[in-house]
C-alpha positions as CSV (number, residue, x, y, z in Angstrom):
1,M,0.0,0.0,0.0
2,T,1.4,3.3,-1.1
3,P,-0.3,6.4,0.4
4,I,-1.7,9.0,-1.9
5,K,0.3,12.1,-2.5
6,V,-1.2,15.1,-4.4
7,K,1.2,17.7,-5.6
8,Q,0.2,20.9,-7.3
9,A,2.8,21.1,-9.9
10,T,1.6,24.3,-11.4
11,V,-1.5,26.5,-11.1
12,K,-3.1,24.4,-13.8
13,S,-1.8,20.9,-13.0
14,L,-1.7,18.2,-10.3
15,E,0.4,15.1,-10.0
16,I,-1.1,12.1,-8.2
17,E,1.3,9.5,-6.7
18,G,0.6,6.3,-4.9
19,D,-2.4,3.9,-4.8
20,L,-6.0,5.0,-5.4
21,T,-7.5,2.2,-3.3
22,F,-9.9,1.6,-0.4
23,S,-6.9,1.5,2.0
24,T,-5.5,4.9,0.9
25,I,-8.5,7.1,0.1
26,D,-10.3,9.0,2.9
27,K,-12.6,12.0,3.2
28,N,-9.7,14.4,2.9
29,T,-8.6,12.9,-0.4
30,A,-12.1,13.3,-1.8
31,K,-12.1,17.0,-0.8
32,I,-8.8,17.8,-2.4
33,M,-10.6,19.2,-5.5
34,E,-12.7,21.5,-3.3
35,K,-9.5,23.1,-2.0
36,I,-8.2,23.9,-5.5
37,L,-9.1,27.5,-5.9
38,T,-8.4,28.2,-9.6
39,P,-10.5,29.4,-12.4
40,H,-8.3,27.4,-14.8
41,D,-8.8,24.0,-16.3
42,I,-6.7,21.4,-14.5
43,T,-4.5,18.7,-15.9
44,I,-4.2,15.7,-13.6
45,D,-1.2,13.4,-14.2
46,L,-1.8,9.9,-13.0
47,K,1.6,8.6,-14.2
48,K,2.8,7.7,-10.7
49,V,-0.4,5.9,-9.6
50,K,0.6,2.4,-8.8
51,A,-2.7,0.6,-8.1
52,V,-6.4,1.4,-8.6
53,D,-9.6,-0.2,-7.4
54,S,-13.2,0.8,-7.4
55,A,-12.6,3.4,-4.6
56,G,-10.1,5.1,-7.0
57,L,-12.8,5.2,-9.7
58,A,-15.2,6.7,-7.2
59,L,-12.7,9.3,-6.2
60,I,-12.2,10.3,-9.9
61,I,-16.0,10.6,-10.2
62,E,-16.3,12.8,-7.1
63,W,-13.5,15.1,-8.4
64,L,-15.4,15.3,-11.7
65,K,-18.6,16.3,-10.0
66,I,-16.8,19.1,-8.0
67,A,-15.0,20.4,-11.1
68,H,-18.1,20.3,-13.2
69,A,-20.0,22.4,-10.5
70,R,-17.2,25.0,-10.8
71,N,-17.1,24.9,-14.6
72,I,-13.6,23.6,-14.5
73,S,-12.4,21.0,-17.0
74,L,-10.3,18.1,-15.8
75,N,-7.8,16.7,-18.3
76,F,-6.3,13.4,-17.2
77,I,-3.0,12.2,-18.6
78,N,-1.1,9.0,-18.2
79,V,-4.3,7.2,-17.1
80,P,-3.6,3.7,-15.9
81,K,-5.2,1.0,-18.1
82,Q,-6.5,-0.5,-14.8
83,L,-8.6,2.6,-14.2
84,L,-10.0,2.6,-17.7
85,A,-10.9,-1.1,-17.4
86,L,-12.7,-0.5,-14.1
87,A,-14.7,2.3,-15.7
88,R,-15.6,0.0,-18.6
89,L,-16.6,-2.9,-16.3
90,S,-18.6,-0.6,-14.0
91,G,-20.5,1.1,-16.8
92,F,-18.8,4.4,-16.3
93,E,-16.7,4.4,-19.4
94,Y,-18.9,7.3,-20.7
95,L,-17.4,9.5,-18.0
96,F,-14.1,9.4,-19.8
97,Q,-15.7,10.4,-23.1
98,S,-18.4,12.9,-22.1
99,N,-18.3,16.4,-23.5
100,D,-20.9,17.2,-20.8
101,I,-18.1,17.2,-18.1
102,Q,-15.4,18.3,-20.5
103,L,-13.0,15.5,-19.7
104,N,-10.1,14.5,-21.9
105,I,-8.1,11.3,-21.4
106,K,-4.7,10.5,-22.8
107,T,-3.2,7.1,-22.0
108,N,0.5,6.8,-22.1
109,H,1.3,3.8,-20.0
110,G,0.1,0.3,-19.3
């Protein structure tokens, strides 16, 4: 288990490191997006995410809801295939393709 670390790399980008799993996600993790006080679209780099389970997918969905309420676009890069597979299996694949929430995904690693 690798704890989650969220680093604000720039005003417009975050880097997530660690595991997005039941054992690492708590209420504070879910509220990270609420603390981002920027009018800018945000790029979230998931390159350093080591493991993902359904709690990680739920976290991403929660961040999307918060961003959408603020008219902020979240652009995920280096999305783990494991996260995309979970979304597909859970019926949430549309979240990664929806213009309604202005989400763009780029996959760069396996």
